[in-house]
N, CA and C atoms as a LAMMPS dump frame, in Angstrom:
ITEM: TIMESTEP
0
ITEM: NUMBER OF ATOMS
504
ITEM: BOX BOUNDS ff ff ff
-5.0000000000000000e+02 5.0000000000000000e+02
-5.0000000000000000e+02 5.0000000000000000e+02
-5.0000000000000000e+02 5.0000000000000000e+02
ITEM: ATOMS id mol type element x y z
1 1 1 N -385.102 275.917 -122.758
2 1 2 C -385.538 276.814 -121.715
3 1 3 C -385.714 276.032 -120.418
4 2 1 N -385.207 276.597 -119.304
5 2 2 C -385.371 275.943 -118.017
6 2 3 C -386.77 276.189 -117.489
7 3 1 N -387.152 275.439 -116.454
8 3 2 C -388.512 275.562 -115.982
9 3 3 C -388.759 276.815 -115.136
10 4 1 N -387.789 277.696 -114.963
11 4 2 C -388.079 278.939 -114.265
12 4 3 C -388.22 280.111 -115.243
13 5 1 N -388.239 279.846 -116.518
14 5 2 C -388.613 280.833 -117.517
15 5 3 C -387.488 281.632 -118.132
16 6 1 N -386.249 281.343 -117.876
17 6 2 C -385.15 282.131 -118.411
18 6 3 C -384.388 281.302 -119.441
19 7 1 N -384.489 281.675 -120.679
20 7 2 C -383.851 280.923 -121.753
21 7 3 C -382.335 281.071 -121.721
22 8 1 N -381.826 282.186 -121.207
23 8 2 C -380.384 282.416 -121.18
24 8 3 C -379.693 281.76 -119.984
25 9 1 N -380.447 281.408 -118.952
26 9 2 C -379.846 280.823 -117.748
27 9 3 C -379.741 279.315 -117.894
28 10 1 N -378.648 278.758 -117.406
29 10 2 C -378.493 277.312 -117.465
30 10 3 C -378.631 276.68 -116.084
31 11 1 N -379.035 277.448 -115.1
32 11 2 C -379.253 276.877 -113.781
33 11 3 C -380.502 277.479 -113.153
34 12 1 N -381.047 276.753 -112.228
35 12 2 C -382.231 277.231 -111.528
36 12 3 C -381.81 277.829 -110.192
37 13 1 N -382.422 278.945 -109.842
38 13 2 C -382.133 279.591 -108.582
39 13 3 C -383.436 279.802 -107.838
40 14 1 N -383.51 279.202 -106.674
41 14 2 C -384.687 279.396 -105.833
42 14 3 C -384.566 280.676 -105.027
43 15 1 N -385.659 281.078 -104.422
44 15 2 C -385.682 282.311 -103.636
45 15 3 C -384.683 282.264 -102.481
46 16 1 N -384.634 281.151 -101.761
47 16 2 C -383.703 281.046 -100.633
48 16 3 C -382.253 281.139 -101.081
49 17 1 N -381.928 280.459 -102.165
50 17 2 C -380.552 280.511 -102.677
51 17 3 C -380.208 281.925 -103.114
52 18 1 N -381.144 282.623 -103.751
53 18 2 C -380.919 283.998 -104.175
54 18 3 C -380.638 284.893 -102.968
55 19 1 N -381.455 284.788 -101.923
56 19 2 C -381.276 285.605 -100.725
57 19 3 C -379.938 285.287 -100.058
58 20 1 N -379.578 284.005 -100.005
59 20 2 C -378.301 283.604 -99.415
60 20 3 C -377.135 284.205 -100.21
61 21 1 N -377.202 284.135 -101.534
62 21 2 C -376.137 284.701 -102.359
63 21 3 C -376.08 286.22 -102.235
64 22 1 N -377.24 286.867 -102.159
65 22 2 C -377.289 288.315 -101.989
66 22 3 C -376.668 288.72 -100.654
67 23 1 N -376.974 287.984 -99.594
68 23 2 C -376.404 288.27 -98.276
69 23 3 C -374.882 288.138 -98.311
70 24 1 N -374.385 287.133 -99.022
71 24 2 C -372.933 286.947 -99.136
72 24 3 C -372.295 288.12 -99.881
73 25 1 N -372.961 288.614 -100.916
74 25 2 C -372.437 289.762 -101.669
75 25 3 C -372.423 291.004 -100.785
76 26 1 N -373.502 291.252 -100.055
77 26 2 C -373.577 292.416 -99.17
78 26 3 C -372.488 292.329 -98.103
79 27 1 N -372.294 291.157 -97.51
80 27 2 C -371.248 290.976 -96.503
81 27 3 C -369.871 291.226 -97.118
82 28 1 N -369.656 290.76 -98.344
83 28 2 C -368.381 290.986 -99.017
84 28 3 C -368.122 292.458 -99.272
85 29 1 N -369.144 293.186 -99.685
86 29 2 C -369.009 294.632 -99.905
87 29 3 C -368.721 295.335 -98.585
88 30 1 N -369.43 294.949 -97.521
89 30 2 C -369.198 295.557 -96.208
90 30 3 C -367.758 295.322 -95.758
91 31 1 N -367.254 294.113 -95.955
92 31 2 C -365.856 293.816 -95.59
93 31 3 C -364.893 294.647 -96.417
94 32 1 N -365.167 294.777 -97.706
95 32 2 C -364.296 295.552 -98.578
96 32 3 C -364.25 297.021 -98.162
97 33 1 N -365.352 297.51 -97.615
98 33 2 C -365.409 298.894 -97.151
99 33 3 C -364.896 299.05 -95.723
100 34 1 N -364.496 297.939 -95.092
101 34 2 C -363.983 297.988 -93.736
102 34 3 C -365.064 297.968 -92.673
103 35 1 N -366.262 297.544 -93.025
104 35 2 C -367.368 297.482 -92.073
105 35 3 C -367.541 296.043 -91.639
106 36 1 N -367.593 295.818 -90.34
107 36 2 C -367.847 294.485 -89.801
108 36 3 C -369.289 294.111 -90.154
109 37 1 N -369.526 293.062 -90.964
110 37 2 C -370.891 292.731 -91.387
111 37 3 C -371.852 292.488 -90.236
112 38 1 N -371.362 291.982 -89.109
113 38 2 C -372.236 291.746 -87.965
114 38 3 C -372.767 293.067 -87.426
115 39 1 N -371.96 294.108 -87.521
116 39 2 C -372.351 295.402 -86.983
117 39 3 C -372.833 296.375 -88.053
118 40 1 N -372.882 295.977 -89.297
119 40 2 C -373.264 296.873 -90.376
120 40 3 C -374.673 297.409 -90.207
121 41 1 N -375.546 296.667 -89.55
122 41 2 C -376.909 297.145 -89.369
123 41 3 C -376.976 298.309 -88.4
124 42 1 N -375.859 298.679 -87.783
125 42 2 C -375.845 299.821 -86.88
126 42 3 C -375.858 301.143 -87.643
127 43 1 N -375.623 301.136 -88.933
128 43 2 C -375.447 302.365 -89.675
129 43 3 C -376.642 303.318 -89.69
130 44 1 N -377.901 302.871 -89.644
131 44 2 C -378.997 303.835 -89.682
132 44 3 C -379.179 304.665 -88.409
133 45 1 N -378.451 304.424 -87.356
134 45 2 C -378.649 305.132 -86.098
135 45 3 C -377.996 306.513 -86.172
136 46 1 N -378.622 307.521 -85.529
137 46 2 C -378.098 308.886 -85.531
138 46 3 C -376.681 308.95 -84.978
139 47 1 N -375.949 309.964 -85.42
140 47 2 C -374.556 310.08 -85.001
141 47 3 C -374.32 311.342 -84.19
142 48 1 N -373.174 311.367 -83.528
143 48 2 C -372.686 312.552 -82.845
144 48 3 C -371.42 312.995 -83.563
145 49 1 N -370.815 314.056 -83.086
146 49 2 C -369.631 314.587 -83.758
147 49 3 C -368.356 314.299 -82.985
148 50 1 N -368.231 313.083 -82.462
149 50 2 C -367 312.712 -81.776
150 50 3 C -365.83 312.766 -82.732
151 51 1 N -364.676 313.129 -82.22
152 51 2 C -363.491 313.199 -83.083
153 51 3 C -362.425 312.275 -82.519
154 52 1 N -361.641 311.714 -83.406
155 52 2 C -360.539 310.878 -82.961
156 52 3 C -359.442 311.777 -82.418
157 53 1 N -359.001 311.486 -81.209
158 53 2 C -357.919 312.271 -80.628
159 53 3 C -356.636 311.455 -80.585
160 54 1 N -356.708 310.252 -81.036
161 54 2 C -355.579 309.344 -81.111
162 54 3 C -356.06 308.129 -81.879
163 55 1 N -355.185 307.218 -82.161
164 55 2 C -355.55 306.055 -82.951
165 55 3 C -356.678 305.259 -82.305
166 56 1 N -356.598 305.052 -81.01
167 56 2 C -357.586 304.24 -80.312
168 56 3 C -358.391 305.032 -79.292
169 57 1 N -358.54 306.344 -79.524
170 57 2 C -359.255 307.178 -78.567
171 57 3 C -360.128 308.18 -79.303
172 58 1 N -361.345 308.377 -78.777
173 58 2 C -362.259 309.371 -79.333
174 58 3 C -362.592 310.376 -78.24
175 59 1 N -362.765 311.643 -78.623
176 59 2 C -363.087 312.706 -77.679
177 59 3 C -364.488 313.239 -77.975
178 60 1 N -365.234 313.481 -76.915
179 60 2 C -366.598 313.993 -77.032
180 60 3 C -366.785 315.119 -76.026
181 61 1 N -367.557 316.141 -76.384
182 61 2 C -367.892 317.144 -75.37
183 61 3 C -368.75 316.497 -74.289
184 62 1 N -368.61 316.96 -73.064
185 62 2 C -369.458 316.432 -71.993
186 62 3 C -370.9 316.803 -72.321
187 63 1 N -371.791 315.819 -72.372
188 63 2 C -373.191 316.133 -72.694
189 63 3 C -373.767 317.125 -71.684
190 64 1 N -374.534 318.111 -72.169
191 64 2 C -375.055 319.143 -71.277
192 64 3 C -376.202 318.674 -70.377
193 65 1 N -376.86 317.587 -70.74
194 65 2 C -378.01 317.106 -69.97
195 65 3 C -378.082 315.586 -70.063
196 66 1 N -378.885 314.995 -69.194
197 66 2 C -379.074 313.543 -69.223
198 66 3 C -379.646 313.108 -70.564
199 67 1 N -379.162 311.973 -71.058
200 67 2 C -379.614 311.418 -72.326
201 67 3 C -378.514 310.598 -72.964
202 68 1 N -378.798 310.087 -74.156
203 68 2 C -377.85 309.233 -74.88
204 68 3 C -377.564 309.812 -76.253
205 69 1 N -376.315 309.676 -76.678
206 69 2 C -375.878 310.093 -78.001
207 69 3 C -375.114 308.93 -78.612
208 70 1 N -375.351 308.666 -79.889
209 70 2 C -374.724 307.52 -80.542
210 70 3 C -373.747 307.981 -81.615
211 71 1 N -372.539 307.463 -81.541
212 71 2 C -371.503 307.699 -82.546
213 71 3 C -371.422 306.425 -83.372
214 72 1 N -372.179 306.369 -84.467
215 72 2 C -372.26 305.122 -85.223
216 72 3 C -370.966 304.737 -85.93
217 73 1 N -370.153 305.672 -86.439
218 73 2 C -368.916 305.218 -87.074
219 73 3 C -367.987 304.475 -86.117
220 74 1 N -368 304.868 -84.844
221 74 2 C -367.137 304.208 -83.856
222 74 3 C -367.896 303.202 -83.006
223 75 1 N -369.217 303.109 -83.225
224 75 2 C -370.086 302.168 -82.512
225 75 3 C -370.027 302.381 -81.009
226 76 1 N -370.15 303.661 -80.623
227 76 2 C -370.099 304.063 -79.225
228 76 3 C -371.404 304.751 -78.85
229 77 1 N -371.921 304.406 -77.681
230 77 2 C -373.053 305.123 -77.104
231 77 3 C -372.504 305.912 -75.921
232 78 1 N -372.698 307.209 -75.944
233 78 2 C -372.27 308.071 -74.846
234 78 3 C -373.523 308.458 -74.059
235 79 1 N -373.494 308.238 -72.747
236 79 2 C -374.661 308.484 -71.907
237 79 3 C -374.287 309.394 -70.738
238 80 1 N -375.105 310.421 -70.549
239 80 2 C -375.023 311.199 -69.312
240 80 3 C -376.268 310.833 -68.522
241 81 1 N -376.049 310.434 -67.263
242 81 2 C -377.172 310.012 -66.431
243 81 3 C -376.828 310.183 -64.963
244 82 1 N -377.651 310.902 -64.258
245 82 2 C -377.566 311.001 -62.807
246 82 3 C -376.158 311.401 -62.328
247 83 1 N -375.588 312.448 -62.952
248 83 2 C -374.291 312.953 -62.524
249 83 3 C -373.093 312.156 -62.977
250 84 1 N -373.263 311.323 -63.999
251 84 2 C -372.152 310.5 -64.502
252 84 3 C -372.228 310.393 -66.027
253 85 1 N -371.077 310.102 -66.642
254 85 2 C -371.011 309.869 -68.089
255 85 3 C -370.415 308.483 -68.31
256 86 1 N -371.041 307.726 -69.204
257 86 2 C -370.615 306.371 -69.546
258 86 3 C -370.428 306.285 -71.057
259 87 1 N -369.586 305.35 -71.48
260 87 2 C -369.422 305.048 -72.903
261 87 3 C -369.613 303.545 -73.072
262 88 1 N -370.566 303.176 -73.917
263 88 2 C -370.91 301.772 -74.126
264 88 3 C -370.666 301.349 -75.559
265 89 1 N -370.516 300.044 -75.736
266 89 2 C -370.541 299.468 -77.077
267 89 3 C -371.964 299.58 -77.596
268 90 1 N -372.118 299.843 -78.867
269 90 2 C -373.434 299.94 -79.49
270 90 3 C -374.147 298.596 -79.53
271 91 1 N -373.406 297.508 -79.441
272 91 2 C -373.954 296.168 -79.609
273 91 3 C -374.545 295.595 -78.334
274 92 1 N -375.677 294.93 -78.476
275 92 2 C -376.278 294.196 -77.363
276 92 3 C -375.336 293.04 -76.997
277 93 1 N -375.131 292.786 -75.716
278 93 2 C -374.243 291.693 -75.332
279 93 3 C -374.785 290.303 -75.687
280 94 1 N -376.048 290.201 -76.057
281 94 2 C -376.625 288.894 -76.377
282 94 3 C -376.193 288.412 -77.76
283 95 1 N -376.563 289.154 -78.812
284 95 2 C -376.202 288.718 -80.16
285 95 3 C -375.692 289.855 -81.03
286 96 1 N -375.155 290.889 -80.416
287 96 2 C -374.487 291.998 -81.103
288 96 3 C -375.414 292.847 -81.968
289 97 1 N -376.702 292.837 -81.703
290 97 2 C -377.644 293.703 -82.412
291 97 3 C -377.486 295.128 -81.879
292 98 1 N -377.501 296.142 -82.736
293 98 2 C -377.386 297.524 -82.255
294 98 3 C -378.54 297.877 -81.312
295 99 1 N -378.182 298.429 -80.183
296 99 2 C -379.177 298.818 -79.187
297 99 3 C -379.836 300.133 -79.57
298 100 1 N -381.017 300.361 -79.062
299 100 2 C -381.758 301.594 -79.291
300 100 3 C -382.024 302.26 -77.944
301 101 1 N -382.006 303.578 -77.924
302 101 2 C -382.316 304.348 -76.726
303 101 3 C -383.784 304.7 -76.759
304 102 1 N -384.507 304.368 -75.711
305 102 2 C -385.907 304.716 -75.576
306 102 3 C -385.961 305.932 -74.652
307 103 1 N -386.023 307.127 -75.238
308 103 2 C -385.967 308.367 -74.461
309 103 3 C -387.143 308.487 -73.5
310 104 1 N -388.285 307.998 -73.901
311 104 2 C -389.48 308.096 -73.058
312 104 3 C -389.318 307.326 -71.746
313 105 1 N -388.739 306.138 -71.818
314 105 2 C -388.554 305.297 -70.629
315 105 3 C -387.161 305.422 -70.018
316 106 1 N -386.275 306.192 -70.667
317 106 2 C -384.879 306.328 -70.221
318 106 3 C -384.228 304.959 -70.061
319 107 1 N -384.343 304.147 -71.102
320 107 2 C -383.799 302.787 -71.096
321 107 3 C -383.247 302.46 -72.49
322 108 1 N -382.316 301.515 -72.514
323 108 2 C -381.875 300.923 -73.772
324 108 3 C -382.689 299.667 -74.006
325 109 1 N -382.929 299.367 -75.284
326 109 2 C -383.629 298.134 -75.608
327 109 3 C -383.038 297.552 -76.881
328 110 1 N -382.922 296.221 -76.879
329 110 2 C -382.485 295.511 -78.067
330 110 3 C -383.72 295.263 -78.934
331 111 1 N -383.718 295.71 -80.192
332 111 2 C -384.89 295.509 -81.04
333 111 3 C -385.095 294.056 -81.462
334 112 1 N -384.072 293.231 -81.321
335 112 2 C -384.177 291.848 -81.781
336 112 3 C -384.851 290.939 -80.763
337 113 1 N -384.367 290.937 -79.531
338 113 2 C -384.907 290.03 -78.511
339 113 3 C -385.442 290.76 -77.285
340 114 1 N -385.555 292.074 -77.372
341 114 2 C -386.205 292.899 -76.347
342 114 3 C -385.498 292.961 -75.005
343 115 1 N -384.197 292.673 -74.952
344 115 2 C -383.462 292.876 -73.703
345 115 3 C -383.485 294.367 -73.388
346 116 1 N -383.582 294.693 -72.095
347 116 2 C -383.634 296.079 -71.671
348 116 3 C -382.524 296.35 -70.657
349 117 1 N -382.019 297.606 -70.691
350 117 2 C -380.897 298.001 -69.854
351 117 3 C -381.138 299.391 -69.27
352 118 1 N -380.65 299.6 -68.047
353 118 2 C -380.692 300.915 -67.399
354 118 3 C -379.746 301.867 -68.135
355 119 1 N -379.871 303.184 -67.906
356 119 2 C -378.947 304.133 -68.543
357 119 3 C -377.479 303.924 -68.145
358 120 1 N -377.226 303.279 -67.007
359 120 2 C -375.838 303 -66.62
360 120 3 C -375.339 301.672 -67.203
361 121 1 N -376.161 301.042 -68.045
362 121 2 C -375.771 299.802 -68.707
363 121 3 C -376.16 298.546 -67.969
364 122 1 N -376.774 298.672 -66.808
365 122 2 C -377.171 297.5 -66.024
366 122 3 C -378.328 296.77 -66.696
367 123 1 N -378.223 295.459 -66.742
368 123 2 C -379.237 294.592 -67.354
369 123 3 C -380.521 294.613 -66.523
370 124 1 N -381.659 294.736 -67.202
371 124 2 C -382.963 294.698 -66.529
372 124 3 C -383.627 293.351 -66.775
373 125 1 N -383.921 293.054 -68.043
374 125 2 C -384.544 291.776 -68.389
375 125 3 C -384.404 291.516 -69.885
376 126 1 N -384.758 290.306 -70.301
377 126 2 C -384.652 289.914 -71.7
378 126 3 C -383.704 288.742 -71.869
379 127 1 N -383.299 288.495 -73.107
380 127 2 C -382.432 287.345 -73.383
381 127 3 C -380.972 287.548 -73.041
382 128 1 N -380.538 288.8 -73.004
383 128 2 C -379.146 289.04 -72.604
384 128 3 C -378.967 288.532 -71.176
385 129 1 N -377.776 288.151 -70.836
386 129 2 C -377.529 287.616 -69.496
387 129 3 C -376.532 288.461 -68.711
388 130 1 N -376.177 289.614 -69.248
389 130 2 C -375.204 290.458 -68.559
390 130 3 C -375.429 291.919 -68.943
391 131 1 N -374.697 292.794 -68.276
392 131 2 C -374.789 294.226 -68.516
393 131 3 C -374.178 294.597 -69.868
394 132 1 N -374.477 295.821 -70.323
395 132 2 C -373.872 296.339 -71.553
396 132 3 C -372.364 296.481 -71.351
397 133 1 N -371.603 296.347 -72.42
398 133 2 C -370.15 296.484 -72.346
399 133 3 C -369.771 297.967 -72.293
400 134 1 N -368.867 298.315 -71.381
401 134 2 C -368.425 299.702 -71.195
402 134 3 C -367.008 299.894 -71.705
403 135 1 N -366.796 301.051 -72.33
404 135 2 C -365.445 301.462 -72.711
405 135 3 C -364.801 302.204 -71.539
406 136 1 N -363.481 302.124 -71.451
407 136 2 C -362.738 302.945 -70.497
408 136 3 C -362.947 304.402 -70.904
409 137 1 N -363.139 305.263 -69.908
410 137 2 C -363.452 306.671 -70.173
411 137 3 C -362.77 307.529 -69.116
412 138 1 N -362.345 308.735 -69.519
413 138 2 C -361.757 309.667 -68.568
414 138 3 C -362.116 311.09 -68.991
415 139 1 N -362.063 311.996 -68.02
416 139 2 C -362.376 313.401 -68.296
417 139 3 C -361.096 314.168 -68.562
418 140 1 N -361.168 315.058 -69.531
419 140 2 C -360.062 315.974 -69.813
420 140 3 C -360.682 317.321 -70.172
421 141 1 N -360.604 318.279 -69.246
422 141 2 C -361.221 319.603 -69.392
423 141 3 C -362.734 319.439 -69.597
424 142 1 N -363.271 319.95 -70.699
425 142 2 C -364.711 319.871 -70.967
426 142 3 C -365.071 318.727 -71.906
427 143 1 N -364.2 317.74 -71.974
428 143 2 C -364.423 316.584 -72.844
429 143 3 C -364.299 315.298 -72.039
430 144 1 N -364.837 314.242 -72.617
431 144 2 C -364.544 312.9 -72.133
432 144 3 C -363.787 312.194 -73.24
433 145 1 N -362.817 311.404 -72.837
434 145 2 C -362 310.634 -73.778
435 145 3 C -362.35 309.164 -73.602
436 146 1 N -362.685 308.527 -74.705
437 146 2 C -363.092 307.124 -74.695
438 146 3 C -361.981 306.293 -75.325
439 147 1 N -361.468 305.318 -74.588
440 147 2 C -360.434 304.41 -75.103
441 147 3 C -361.124 303.301 -75.893
442 148 1 N -361.058 303.388 -77.206
443 148 2 C -361.766 302.445 -78.077
444 148 3 C -361.163 301.044 -78.061
445 149 1 N -359.971 300.907 -77.503
446 149 2 C -359.334 299.594 -77.43
447 149 3 C -359.498 298.939 -76.06
448 150 1 N -360.264 299.577 -75.154
449 150 2 C -360.476 299.035 -73.808
450 150 3 C -361.967 298.907 -73.539
451 151 1 N -362.507 297.752 -73.883
452 151 2 C -363.923 297.465 -73.7
453 151 3 C -364.064 296.419 -72.6
454 152 1 N -364.867 296.731 -71.577
455 152 2 C -364.977 295.86 -70.416
456 152 3 C -366.336 295.181 -70.338
457 153 1 N -366.303 293.886 -70.094
458 153 2 C -367.507 293.102 -69.812
459 153 3 C -367.585 292.929 -68.303
460 154 1 N -368.765 293.129 -67.742
461 154 2 C -368.885 293.016 -66.282
462 154 3 C -368.65 291.604 -65.786
463 155 1 N -368.906 290.594 -66.617
464 155 2 C -368.709 289.21 -66.173
465 155 3 C -367.257 288.748 -66.304
466 156 1 N -366.412 289.534 -66.957
467 156 2 C -365.002 289.174 -67.106
468 156 3 C -364.08 290.047 -66.265
469 157 1 N -364.452 291.324 -66.095
470 157 2 C -363.618 292.25 -65.334
471 157 3 C -364.532 293.26 -64.643
472 158 1 N -365.194 292.805 -63.603
473 158 2 C -366.207 293.619 -62.909
474 158 3 C -365.637 294.926 -62.376
475 159 1 N -364.431 294.906 -61.805
476 159 2 C -363.843 296.13 -61.252
477 159 3 C -363.598 297.171 -62.342
478 160 1 N -363.052 296.752 -63.481
479 160 2 C -362.815 297.689 -64.584
480 160 3 C -364.145 298.216 -65.129
481 161 1 N -365.157 297.346 -65.219
482 161 2 C -366.475 297.756 -65.692
483 161 3 C -367.06 298.824 -64.771
484 162 1 N -366.951 298.599 -63.477
485 162 2 C -367.49 299.554 -62.496
486 162 3 C -366.745 300.892 -62.517
487 163 1 N -365.459 300.855 -62.817
488 163 2 C -364.669 302.091 -62.821
489 163 3 C -364.734 302.833 -64.149
490 164 1 N -365.358 302.282 -65.156
491 164 2 C -365.465 302.916 -66.468
492 164 3 C -366.597 303.948 -66.468
493 165 1 N -366.366 305.034 -65.73
494 165 2 C -367.37 306.083 -65.568
495 165 3 C -366.659 307.386 -65.225
496 166 1 N -367.23 308.498 -65.663
497 166 2 C -366.735 309.822 -65.271
498 166 3 C -367.821 310.45 -64.415
499 167 1 N -367.488 310.734 -63.169
500 167 2 C -368.429 311.405 -62.254
501 167 3 C -368.328 312.91 -62.47
502 168 1 N -369.471 313.551 -62.573
503 168 2 C -369.482 315.007 -62.799
504 168 3 C -369.673 315.763 -61.494
């Protein structure tokens, strides 16, 4: 019998090793299901009913009022604010933690390091060093179309980031 009390086991497993192995199994399952393990923690967030209108494009109804809606399967945050609609990546630009919408303060906040962002994605404070990433977006009738293959960082392509908005 080993000193951890299991007569059938021929090796000892500490708590840290167990947690490390469990994390590897969970990551492997997430990969097998097609989920990026870094973004898998985004799954508990509420969803919207966006539909794919093409391979790399999602369509959403124009939100009727100011606020944020999250499409967790596509990892998109759709925001209507001050006469404009934006589409953001769900991930914080600092360490890819899923952002949360604070409806009371009308702000986004990263639950991990407390970075805060305006509804238009502009950085306020915290550990992040740049604005939220915006998807290319355009209006078509009563919908907005989000190009899921065109994600802009303000520090890499400021003009594209600034133009990634639909004015109402």
